[in-house]
SEVEX-147025 format. One line per 2 residues: number of its first residue (from 1); their letters; for each residue x, y, z of C-alpha. Coordinates in Angstrom, 2 decimals, m for minus. Layout:
! residues N
NUM) A) X:Y:Z ~ ...
This chain:
! residues 231
1) XX) 0.08:18.31:3.44 ~ 3.60:17.48:2.28
3) XX) 4.36:17.54:m1.45 ~ 4.24:14.43:m3.62
5) XX) 7.27:12.92:m5.36 ~ 7.35:11.42:m8.84
7) XX) 10.34:9.35:m9.94 ~ 10.21:8.98:m13.74
9) XX) 12.71:9.67:m16.52 ~ 9.94:10.88:m18.86
11) XX) 10.38:14.61:m18.31 ~ 7.40:15.53:m20.47
13) XX) 5.12:13.27:m18.44 ~ 6.47:14.75:m15.20
15) XX) 5.81:18.27:m16.44 ~ 2.27:17.33:m17.51
17) XX) 1.50:15.70:m14.17 ~ 3.02:18.56:m12.20
19) XX) 0.64:20.95:m13.96 ~ m2.35:18.61:m13.68
21) XX) m1.85:17.88:m9.98 ~ m1.36:21.58:m9.23
23) XX) m4.95:22.07:m10.43 ~ m5.99:19.63:m7.68
25) XX) m4.02:21.48:m5.00 ~ m0.99:19.16:m4.95
27) XX) 2.67:20.15:m5.20 ~ 4.58:17.57:m7.24
29) XX) 8.38:17.33:m7.12 ~ 9.99:15.33:m9.94
31) XX) 13.31:13.47:m10.08 ~ 14.44:11.39:m13.02
33) XX) 16.63:8.52:m11.84 ~ 16.34:5.77:m9.28
35) XX) 19.15:6.74:m6.93 ~ 17.90:10.28:m6.58
37) XX) 14.37:8.93:m6.16 ~ 15.47:6.73:m3.28
39) XX) 17.26:9.62:m1.59 ~ 14.22:11.89:m1.84
41) XX) 11.62:9.20:m1.17 ~ 13.18:8.26:2.15
43) XX) 13.68:11.84:3.32 ~ 10.34:12.17:5.11
45) XX) 9.46:15.30:3.14 ~ 6.77:13.71:0.96
47) XX) 3.27:12.32:1.48 ~ 3.39:9.83:m1.40
49) XX) 5.76:8.56:m4.09 ~ 4.78:7.90:m7.71
51) XX) 7.46:5.46:m8.90 ~ 8.12:4.23:m12.42
53) XX) 9.46:0.70:m12.89 ~ 11.94:1.54:m15.68
55) XX) 14.52:4.04:m14.39 ~ 18.18:4.86:m15.09
57) XX) 20.91:4.25:m12.48 ~ 18.63:2.20:m10.23
59) XX) 15.49:0.31:m11.26 ~ 12.12:1.09:m9.73
61) XX) 11.79:m2.31:m8.04 ~ 15.19:m1.91:m6.41
63) XX) 14.25:1.60:m5.27 ~ 11.01:0.27:m3.79
65) XX) 12.73:m2.63:m2.05 ~ 15.32:m0.35:m0.47
67) XX) 12.76:2.32:0.38 ~ 10.68:m0.23:2.30
69) XX) 13.61:m0.90:4.63 ~ 13.49:2.70:5.84
71) XX) 9.99:4.08:5.26 ~ 6.28:3.17:5.08
73) XX) 5.48:6.09:2.76 ~ 2.69:5.21:0.30
75) XX) 4.05:4.21:m3.12 ~ 2.05:4.14:m6.36
77) XX) 3.90:2.20:m9.06 ~ 3.74:3.03:m12.75
79) XX) 4.11:m0.09:m14.90 ~ 4.11:m0.85:m18.61
81) XX) 0.70:m1.99:m19.84 ~ 0.52:m5.76:m19.98
83) XX) 3.50:m6.32:m17.67 ~ 1.58:m8.27:m15.03
85) XX) 4.77:m9.62:m13.47 ~ 5.93:m6.07:m12.69
87) XX) 2.65:m5.33:m10.93 ~ 2.74:m8.51:m8.87
89) XX) 6.39:m8.07:m7.88 ~ 5.79:m4.42:m7.05
91) XX) 2.90:m5.30:m4.74 ~ 4.90:m8.10:m3.13
93) XX) 7.83:m5.77:m2.50 ~ 5.57:m3.17:m0.87
95) XX) 3.83:m0.91:m3.39 ~ 0.41:0.31:m2.27
97) XX) m1.12:0.32:m5.73 ~ m0.13:0.40:m9.40
99) XX) m1.24:2.12:m12.58 ~ m0.31:0.80:m16.05
101) XX) 1.01:3.22:m18.67 ~ m0.41:4.93:m20.62
103) XX) m2.98:6.22:m18.16 ~ m5.51:9.00:m17.87
105) XX) m4.21:11.70:m15.47 ~ m7.68:11.80:m13.91
107) XX) m7.25:8.16:m12.88 ~ m3.88:8.96:m11.30
109) XX) m5.41:11.85:m9.36 ~ m8.23:9.58:m8.17
111) XX) m5.76:6.91:m7.01 ~ m3.64:9.46:m5.16
113) XX) m6.63:11.03:m3.43 ~ m7.94:7.62:m2.39
115) XX) m4.63:6.56:m0.83 ~ m4.15:9.87:1.01
117) XX) m7.77:9.99:2.17 ~ m7.48:6.55:3.74
119) XX) m4.24:7.55:5.40 ~ m5.76:10.74:6.83
121) XX) m8.80:8.86:8.12 ~ m6.62:6.43:10.05
123) XX) m4.44:9.18:11.49 ~ m7.52:11.02:12.72
125) XX) m8.76:8.03:14.72 ~ m6.77:7.71:17.98
127) XX) m8.30:4.40:19.01 ~ m6.50:1.15:19.57
129) XX) m8.14:m2.08:18.43 ~ m7.30:m5.63:19.43
131) XX) m8.24:m9.06:18.10 ~ m6.67:m11.85:20.09
133) XX) m2.90:m11.31:20.03 ~ m3.04:m8.63:17.31
135) XX) m3.25:m4.94:18.25 ~ m3.27:m1.82:16.06
137) XX) m2.98:1.85:16.98 ~ m4.53:4.05:14.32
139) XX) m3.00:7.35:15.42 ~ 0.54:5.97:15.46
141) XX) m0.05:3.57:12.55 ~ 1.59:0.82:14.56
143) XX) 0.71:m2.85:14.75 ~ 1.77:m5.66:17.05
145) XX) 1.35:m9.42:16.75 ~ 2.08:m11.64:19.74
147) XX) 3.60:m8.59:21.43 ~ 6.06:m7.90:18.61
149) XX) 5.90:m4.88:16.28 ~ 4.96:m5.63:12.69
151) XX) 6.21:m3.34:9.92 ~ 3.38:m2.75:7.46
153) XX) 2.86:m0.74:4.30 ~ m0.03:1.73:4.12
155) XX) m2.31:m0.73:2.34 ~ m1.34:m3.64:4.60
157) XX) m2.17:m1.53:7.64 ~ m5.55:m0.58:6.14
159) XX) m6.32:m4.24:5.47 ~ m5.30:m5.29:8.96
161) XX) m7.42:m2.51:10.45 ~ m10.48:m3.70:8.54
163) XX) m9.86:m7.31:9.51 ~ m9.24:m6.50:13.19
165) XX) m12.33:m4.28:13.40 ~ m14.33:m7.15:11.90
167) XX) m12.54:m10.10:13.49 ~ m14.49:m13.32:12.96
169) XX) m16.47:m11.83:10.09 ~ m15.85:m12.51:6.40
171) XX) m14.89:m9.45:4.34 ~ m15.21:m9.75:0.58
173) XX) m12.48:m8.79:m1.87 ~ m14.75:m5.91:m2.96
175) XX) m15.01:m4.71:0.66 ~ m11.26:m4.84:1.17
177) XX) m10.46:m3.14:m2.14 ~ m12.75:m0.25:m1.19
179) XX) m11.33:m0.02:2.35 ~ m7.64:m0.26:1.45
181) XX) m7.46:1.29:m2.01 ~ m10.53:3.50:m2.12
183) XX) m11.70:2.12:m5.45 ~ m13.81:m0.62:m6.96
185) XX) m12.45:m4.09:m7.60 ~ m11.67:m4.44:m11.30
187) XX) m12.03:m7.54:m13.43 ~ m9.01:m9.85:m13.07
189) XX) m7.60:m7.49:m10.44 ~ m5.51:m9.50:m7.96
191) XX) m4.05:m6.51:m6.12 ~ m5.84:m7.21:m2.84
193) XX) m4.91:m10.89:m2.94 ~ m1.22:m10.03:m3.19
195) XX) m1.50:m7.53:m0.33 ~ m3.33:m10.10:1.81
197) XX) m0.64:m12.66:1.05 ~ 2.07:m10.22:2.16
199) XX) 0.14:m9.32:5.33 ~ m0.51:m12.97:6.14
201) XX) 3.19:m13.80:5.89 ~ 4.13:m10.97:8.25
203) XX) 1.53:m11.97:10.84 ~ 2.35:m15.66:10.60
205) XX) 6.04:m14.93:11.14 ~ 5.22:m13.34:14.51
207) XX) 2.35:m15.52:15.70 ~ 3.42:m18.88:14.29
209) XX) m0.13:m19.60:13.07 ~ m2.25:m18.60:10.11
211) XX) m4.49:m15.79:11.36 ~ m6.03:m14.66:8.05
213) XX) m8.28:m17.36:6.63 ~ m9.32:m17.58:3.00
215) XX) m13.03:m18.29:2.70 ~ m13.37:m19.77:m0.76
217) XX) m15.85:m17.90:m2.91 ~ m16.43:m15.27:m0.21
219) XX) m13.29:m13.41:0.87 ~ m11.05:m13.26:3.92
221) XX) m11.52:m13.52:7.66 ~ m9.28:m12.75:10.63
223) XX) m9.63:m15.41:13.30 ~ m10.37:m13.57:16.57
225) XX) m7.74:m15.69:18.29 ~ m5.64:m18.76:17.50
227) XX) m7.61:m21.94:17.95 ~ m6.58:m24.41:20.64
229) XX) m5.33:m26.76:17.91 ~ m2.98:m24.07:16.66
231) X) m1.46:m23.19:20.02
């Protein structure tokens, strides 16, 4: 497994997490400003990026936005507690998950393991799945809609995989949180809804129709194929 990267200007926190993650078998490389974080994060040398929002030289959101133009590497954002807007924007830009500061290092380790475990599971499955005009290849982590490639983040791909595998069936927000993030849905947690919104926009751009349906009070459903009224 490649090392992990943390981009945070709190050197004491980086040192603490480097030591804590080493106990779990991870190698953590730390950089302390946004520009250096972007350079390292897009290098292909890391399995996951832990990215703080508040950074010198280049803000975390700008780093994330630029990183998403060149890489689908999983990104876990660190946000200030209570800054809901940072979390929402981070998810919309392409973060896989977020963790508000201050946090328990055990929670960070659990989040990292969950993201990487889901990624490994998908890489180990060579199968291709199709639902109507949407196709995914798990080994290559590639997706196509209406014959056109769709660039997805790690979490978006996990959500699409679950929806394609269960096309025509309603999946609850709890189901999707477990599948995509490897954790339980928390109270007032809108993370999955933001990811679904991002995924829906990307699919709709290619297919011209709304493929992911919101089932009020239940969850989300991928229509197996566009209806005749939508064609």
